[in-house]
C-alpha positions in Angstrom: 15.2 2.8 -6.7 12.9 5.2 -7.7 9.0 4.7 -8.9 9.3 4.6 -13.2 6.6 6.6 -15.2 5.0 4.9 -17.8 4.7 6.9 -21.4 0.9 5.6 -22.1 -0.4 9.0 -21.9 0.5 9.9 -24.8 0.8 7.3 -28.0 0.0 4.6 -26.4 1.1 1.3 -27.8 -1.9 -0.8 -26.0 -4.6 0.4 -28.0 -8.0 2.2 -27.5 -9.6 -0.7 -25.5 -11.5 0.6 -22.4 -10.7 -1.7 -19.6 -6.7 -1.3 -20.3 -7.0 2.3 -19.7 -8.0 1.8 -16.6 -5.6 -0.2 -15.8 -2.9 2.2 -16.9 -4.7 4.9 -15.3 -4.8 3.5 -12.4 -1.3 2.4 -11.7 1.0 5.3 -13.4 3.8 4.2 -11.1 4.4 0.7 -13.0 6.0 0.6 -16.2 4.1 -1.7 -18.3 5.7 -4.0 -21.2 2.0 -6.2 -21.9 -1.5 -5.6 -21.4 -4.2 -8.2 -22.7 -7.9 -8.1 -22.9 -9.0 -11.2 -23.0 -12.8 -11.6 -23.7 -15.9 -9.1 -24.8 -18.0 -7.9 -22.4 -16.9 -10.4 -19.6 -13.5 -11.4 -19.6 -10.2 -11.1 -17.9 -7.2 -8.4 -18.1 -3.8 -9.9 -17.6 -0.7 -7.4 -17.4 3.3 -7.9 -17.0 4.9 -5.0 -15.6 8.2 -3.4 -13.7 7.8 -2.5 -10.8 10.5 -0.7 -8.2 12.7 -3.7 -9.7 10.1 -6.0 -9.2 8.7 -8.0 -12.2 4.7 -7.7 -11.7 1.8 -10.0 -13.6 -1.8 -8.5 -13.5 -5.1 -10.5 -13.4 -8.3 -9.2 -13.3 -11.8 -10.4 -13.9 -14.1 -7.7 -15.5 -17.9 -6.9 -16.7 -19.8 -4.5 -19.1 -23.5 -4.5 -17.4 -24.0 -5.9 -13.2 -25.1 -9.5 -14.9 -21.6 -9.9 -16.5 -19.8 -9.4 -13.0 -17.8 -7.0 -12.0 -18.8 -3.8 -13.4 -15.6 -1.2 -14.4 -16.9 1.8 -14.9 -19.2 1.4 -12.0 -17.2 1.5 -9.3 -15.6 -2.1 -9.2 -12.4 -1.0 -11.4 -9.0 -0.9 -9.8 -8.6 3.2 -9.6 -5.2 3.4 -7.5 -2.0 1.8 -7.1 -3.1 -0.2 -3.9 -5.5 -2.1 -6.2 -3.5 -2.9 -8.7 -1.1 -4.5 -6.6 -3.3 -6.0 -4.6 -4.1 -8.0 -7.4 -0.8 -8.8 -8.4 1.8 -11.1 -8.5 5.8 -10.2 -7.7 8.1 -11.6 -8.6 12.1 -10.9 -7.9 13.7 -13.2 -10.7 12.2 -13.4 -14.3 12.4 -17.5 -14.1 10.0 -17.2 -11.2 7.5 -14.7 -13.5 8.0 -16.9 -16.6 7.1 -19.9 -14.2 3.8 -18.3 -13.0 2.8 -17.0 -16.5 2.7 -20.7 -17.7 0.9 -22.3 -15.0 -1.9 -19.2 -16.0 -5.5 -21.5 -16.3 -7.3 -22.0 -19.6 -10.3 -19.9 -18.8 -9.8 -16.6 -21.5 -6.0 -17.6 -21.7 -3.7 -14.8 -22.6 -0.9 -14.7 -25.3 1.6 -16.6 -23.0 4.6 -15.9 -25.7 3.8 -12.1 -25.8 3.8 -12.7 -21.6 7.0 -14.2 -21.9 8.6 -11.6 -24.5 7.4 -8.9 -21.9 9.1 -10.8 -19.0 12.3 -10.9 -21.3 11.6 -7.3 -22.6 11.9 -5.9 -18.6 14.9 -8.4 -18.0 17.0 -6.5 -20.9 15.2 -2.9 -19.5 16.8 -3.7 -16.2 19.7 -5.0 -17.3 20.8 -1.6 -19.3 19.6 0.9 -16.5 
C-alpha cells in the first residue's frame, strides 16, 4: 500500500496550535484524523492517524520552557516519521485501537469520544479505498 500524504499544509483543520503543527510537519506520510493538544505550557499531544493501512495512536509530552519538560522548538520535538512512529502505538484493527484509547490515563486526558470517532472515520476511509 502506498504512503498517504496528508493535506494539512493548506486549510489545515487542526487549527493554529504550535505543537500540533510540529507533529504534522514531522510526519507528512501519516493521514491524521484527530490531533489533540491537552495542556498549555506543559501538556500532552494525542493523535489518531492512518499509516500504511494501520491505525496509529500517538502520545507525547511537551513543554515550552526548560522547567516544563521536553521543549518543542528547542530540539525535543519530533522531526521525522521515525520519531513519530517511536512514540506511537500501531494497531491492525479498529477494535484494538479503541481498546487502547479507552485505557488512556487521567493525566491531561484527551477527548476520548473524538479519538473513537477518528478511528471510525479511518475505518470508513479504508473501506472505501
